[in-house]
N, C-alpha and C positions, 0 to 999 in steps of 0.2 A: 730624680734624673727630670730634665724637659726636653720632650721630643718636639723637634719644629714641625707645624704643618708646612706640606709642598704642595704645591700645585704644578703639576709638569705640563710644561708647554707644548712638549711634543716629547714621542716614546718610537722606540721601536724594539718588537720582539724577534725572537730568534729561535730555533733547534739548535741540539745540539747531540750528538749521539754520545753514547754513554760507555761508549766501546773501550777509549784510551783517552789518556791525556797529549797525546798527538793527533788523535783525531779532534779532542776538543781544541785545541789551540792553530789546527788550519782551518776548521770552519765554524770558529767563534767570531770574535770580533777580530780577524787576522785578514791577510791577503788571500785566504778562502774561503772568506765572505763576497757573496755575490755583490752588497752593497759598500763595501771597502772602499773604492773610490771617492763614495762621498761622503766618509766618516770626516776628514779633516775640513769641511764644513761644518757639520755637525759639533767636533769637537769647538772649533774657534767661537760657534757661537755659547756653548757652555763657558766655556772659559773666559771670555767677556763678560757673559750676564753675571757669573758666582765673583768675578773681580769686581765688579761694579756693587754689585751686594755688599760684599766683604767692605767696601770702602766706610761704611755706616753704620750704625747702630739701629736696632729694629727697638720701637717704642710702641712695642704689642703690648696690649691694653685688655684682653680678654684670655682666658683659658680655658681646655676641657679638662675636665675629669676622665683620665685613665682607669674606669674600674677595673684593673687587671685582677684584682682578687676576684671578682664576682665571674670574671672570665673562665678563669682557674676553677673554682669552686663550683660553678655550673653543669660543666661539662657539654655535651652534645646535642642534649636534648632540647631543640628549639622550642617543641610544640609545648614542652614545659617550663620554658621562660629561661633557657641553661645559657650558656656561654655564648653558643652562636647567638642567641638573643641579645645578650647585652652587648654582643661586638655590633650587632644591625643598629641599635639603639644609638650606640656611639656613634658609627657613623652617618646615620640620619642627621646628629645635630653636626656634625664634622660640614657635609653639604649645605644645610642649613645657613651655616654661619659664610661658607663661601659663597654662596649664592646672594646673600647681603652686604658681598665685599668687606668682609671681618676678618684681618689678618689674625692668627690664635697660635697658642702654643697646646702641648698635650701637657697637664703634670699628674703625676703619679700619688701614692699615700706618703711615700717619702717627704716629698716637698709641703705637701698639705699640714702633716704631722708637726713639721720642723718650724710652722708659720711663714713660710716662704713663698708668700704670695704676693707681689709686688704688681699686682691686677686691677684695673677697675671692676673687673667681672671675671667668676669662674663660672662655668655651666657644667649640670651634672646630668650627665642622660639616666646614669645608673649610681646608686650610694651604698648598694646592698650588703656589701662587707667594710664599708669604712670604721675605721676604729674608734673606739671612744676618744682617745686621744687625737686622732684628726678631728673629729664632731665638736670637741672642747675647742682646737687652733681653727676651726672654722667659724664658732659664735665669738672669737675673739675678732675674726677678718670682720664679720658682718658689723663689729659693735664700733669696727674703725671707719665703716662707712661701704666696707666692700660689697658687692652685691653677689652675693651665690642662688643662682639659678638652675630650673629644672628645664626640660629641654620644651617647653611654651615659655619659656621667658627670653626668647631671641632677640624678640623685637627691641628689649631693653638693653641690648650691649650697645657700647658705641662700635659705629663703624669704623672704618679705614678712609674710606671717602662710599661717596653716595653714586648709583649709575641709575639710570632709569632709560626707558625709550626701549628701542628692538633691540632683543639680546642682552638686555640688561644683568640677567639672570644666568649669560655663560662667562661674566666678569670674573674674572679672580683679580688678586691684588694682595702685594706688600709692599712696607715702605720702611728706607731709610733716612736717619738724620744726618745730613753729614756736618763734618767741623765747621765748616763756615754758616752755618744755622741753614743751609739750604734743605730740601726734602727732595728724595728720589721716588719714585714711585713704578714701581714694575707690573705692568698689567699684561693679564695673561686672556685671550681667549679659547676655554676649553671645550668650546661647542666645533661640531662637524659644518657650522656655516657661518657666514661672514655678517659680523654686527655693529651697530652704530649707534651706541647709546650717548647719553651724555652725562658727563662723571663730572660731579662737584666735591671738591677738596677741600679738607680743613683750613689751609690757607687761604682760601676765601674766592678763589680760580674755578672757573666752569668751563670745560672743555667739550666740544664734540668729538670722539673717537672711533673712526672706523677700521675694522680689525678684521683680517682674514681668517679660515679657520684655522684653530689653531696658533695664529700670530699672538703677536707680542710687542711691547713696546716701552721706553723709559720714559716719563714725564717729570720733570725736575721744574721746581715752583721755591723761587724766595719767600722768607718768613712772612713777609707782605704780600703774597699771592704773586708777585710778578711771575710771568713764567718765561724761563730761563730755555727752556728745551720739552721741545713736544714733537711727536711724530710729521711727518710732513704728509701734506694734502697730495690724494693720489690725482693726477692729471684727469679732467674729466676729457671722455671720450666722445669723438661726435659721429662715428661710424667702425663699425667693428664687421671685420669681414671673415670667415669662417677658412680655412686650409681643410678640404673635405677631402679632395679627391688627388691620384697623383702619388701615393704613397706606395713604399715598399720597405718591406724588416726584414732584417737578418740576424740571426744568431751570433754574436761573437766571444762568448762567455759562457760556460753551462756547468751545473753541479748535480750530483745526484749520491744517494749513499750508494754503494758498493757492498760487496759479501763481507767484509771485514771494514773497509775504511770509504771515505769519501773520492767519488771518481769524478774526472774532468774531461767530460769527451770533447774530442777536439773540432771546432766549428771554423774553422779557418779558410776552408774552403765551398763555405756555405752563400749562397747569389741572394741579394732581395727579393723578394716574393711579393709579390703586389696586393696592399692591403688596404683596408681606412681605419682610421682610428677607432681602439675600441678593446676591449679583453682579448689579448694575445692568444689564450688559449685552441682558440680555432682552425690556429695556424701554426702555432708552435706548441700545442699540447698543453693540457689542462696542470699536468706536473711539472713543467718545464720550470727550472729556477738556475736564474741566471741574468745575463744582460744581452740586451738585443739593441740593435742602430735603426731607428727609421730613418728615413729622407724623402725629402719631395724638393721638386721645384717651382717656383709659381712667378709669376710677373709682377711688378709693382712699380709705380711712379717715382719710389723712392723718397726720401725723409725719416724723420723720426715717428716711431710707433710703438706699439706695447704688443708685446709678443705672449699670449697667454696659454700654455699649455692646457688647462682647464684639469681633467681627473689624471691622476697618473698612481701606477700602482707598481713602484711604491716612491722609488728614488730618480730623478732625471738630471743630465744635465744636457747642452745645447750648444750646438756650432751654426754660427751663420756667416756663411759664404767664407768658411774658413776661419771665422775668430770666435774662439772659446768664448763661452756666457759664464758666469758663474754656477758653481753646481748647485742642486738645492737637492738637501735632505728630506726637506718638509715642503707642502702647502705654505705659501702660494707657490706654485711654477711658472711664475712672471718676469719678464725683464723688458725694461727700455732700452728699442735697439735703434739702428740707422739702418733702414732699407736703401740697397741700393734701386737706380733706376735700371729696368729690364727686368732681368732674370737672377732670381733671389735661390740660393741654395741652401734649405736648413734640415739638418741631421740633429736627431735627439736619442741620447742613451738613455734608457731606461733600467734599471735593475729589483727585482724582486726579491723576496725573502725566503729562504730554506726551506719553508712552510708548504710550498707546493710540492716540492720534490719528497720531502719526509713523512708528512702525512697517510701517504697511501702504504709505506714500508715501516710504521709504527709497530705492529703487529708483528712481522717478521723480527724487526731488533727485538722486541721483548722475548722471541723466543730463541733468538742466536745469541744472545747478549745476558742469558739469566742473573739473577734471578727475576723471573717477570711479575711487574706488579700492575696496577691498575695507572703508573704515571701516562701512559702512552694514550689511554682513553681519558684521562682526563686531560693532556695536553691537547688531544685532537679536539675533544667537546670547545677548550676555551677558545681555541685559534678560529675555530671554525664559525665561529658567531662575528668574527672580522671578515668571512668571505677571505677570495682569494683571489680575486680581481687583479692581474696583472697587464703591465704594458702601458700603453700612450691612449687612454681611453678617452680623453677629450673631453669637451670640443675644443679644436686649437681654433685661435683665434688672432687677428690683428687688429689692433684698436687703433684708430687715427685719432690722435689729439685736436680737442676743440681749438677753432682759431686763437692764436695768442697766448696757447700753454704751450710751456716749456718741459721738456724731458729731459732727466739725466741718463745719457747713454752707459750702458755695462756692456 
C-alpha cells in the first residue's frame, strides 16, 4: 500500500474523559467544546483545501521505504538499534525531504516486491528486513534508471519546488496537475514564525512568498510558467499603534471536569474586570477553560486599518463597532477593517482548549475511572510542552496603510 505524506498547516488538540460515550460527545468536537464556535471556519478551510487538492493528480516522484518489518522485529530497545531507532531514522528522512520541498509517498514491502515503483527515486532510511524478492525487484528498478538511495542521498532526489531565503526550511509543498495542463502548488509554513522565501517552480516561474506562522497558500501556474494565481501582497503599513490600555475581560462560558461528567459553571452575571493583553491566568485562573470577551474603546481618525491581535491562546473572533469579523481558528489573527472617526469599540472573544481545566484533574480521573494507566502522565507530559498560555496575549495593534495602499475590508 501507499501512505501519502501529509504536512499539516494547522492542528488542534484536546482532551476527553474516558468515563462514558456521553462525556466524549459533550466535550469532544461538539457544542460542549470551548472552541466549537470557531469550528465552522476551520472546517471550511479543510473542506476547500481538500476539494482543491482532489481536483488534480499528484505527480509525486519520490518515495520513502517504510521498513515496517524492521520496526516490529527490532522491538523497543533504542540503544540496541531496535524498532524505535528504525522509526527515528524514517522520521529523519521524512523531515529532511520536507525541508527540501520534496513531496513524497511512503511505500512498503508489498509494493517493492511487486515492482510497483513509478518513482524517480526511492529513499531507504533502513532496509534490514527487506526480502530477497524485494532486493531483486529493487535491482530491476535500478536497471530501469531509478535511484535507490540511502539517508545520505537526499540531495539527489528531484524536488517539487526550490525555496531559498528566510524560512525556506520551514516551507512544505505538494503539487497537483490539473486537466487543462496547469499546476496547483499548495505551500504551507510549518513554523511558528513568519517566513519570506523565494520559490522557484518547475514551470519556470519564481515568486517571493510571505507566509504567516502556520499560514498556507495556493499558487497556480500554466505549463509555460505564466502565473495564474498567487497570494496577494500584504499592504504596507506606514505606522502601527498598540492598543495597550483600557481593556476589560469577562468570562462568558466555562467548562471543567466534575465528579462524573463535565460541568459548565454559570458565567452570565460576571462583569468585566480591568486588564491588559496577556495570559488570562492571573485574572481568570490558570485552570480556566472556556471563552472570555475582551473589550476596549479607543479614539481614531477613521479610515482603513489593519487590526492585528498578535498572539492568541487559542482561537479568536472580533467585533468592531458592532460588526462581526470572520472568526479565526488559527493565526494570523488579523483583519483589514474600516475605523470610525471618533470612538471605536472593539470586542474580542477568545477560547482556549480543555487542557487547562483537565490536566490538574488527570490523577483523580485515573483513580475514579479505573483501570488507571500511564495515560494521564503521558498526556500531561505531551501537552505540557505546548504550555497552557490562554487569552488575548497580544500585542494588539492597528496598522495604518502607507499612502496609496488599498486594503480589503472584511
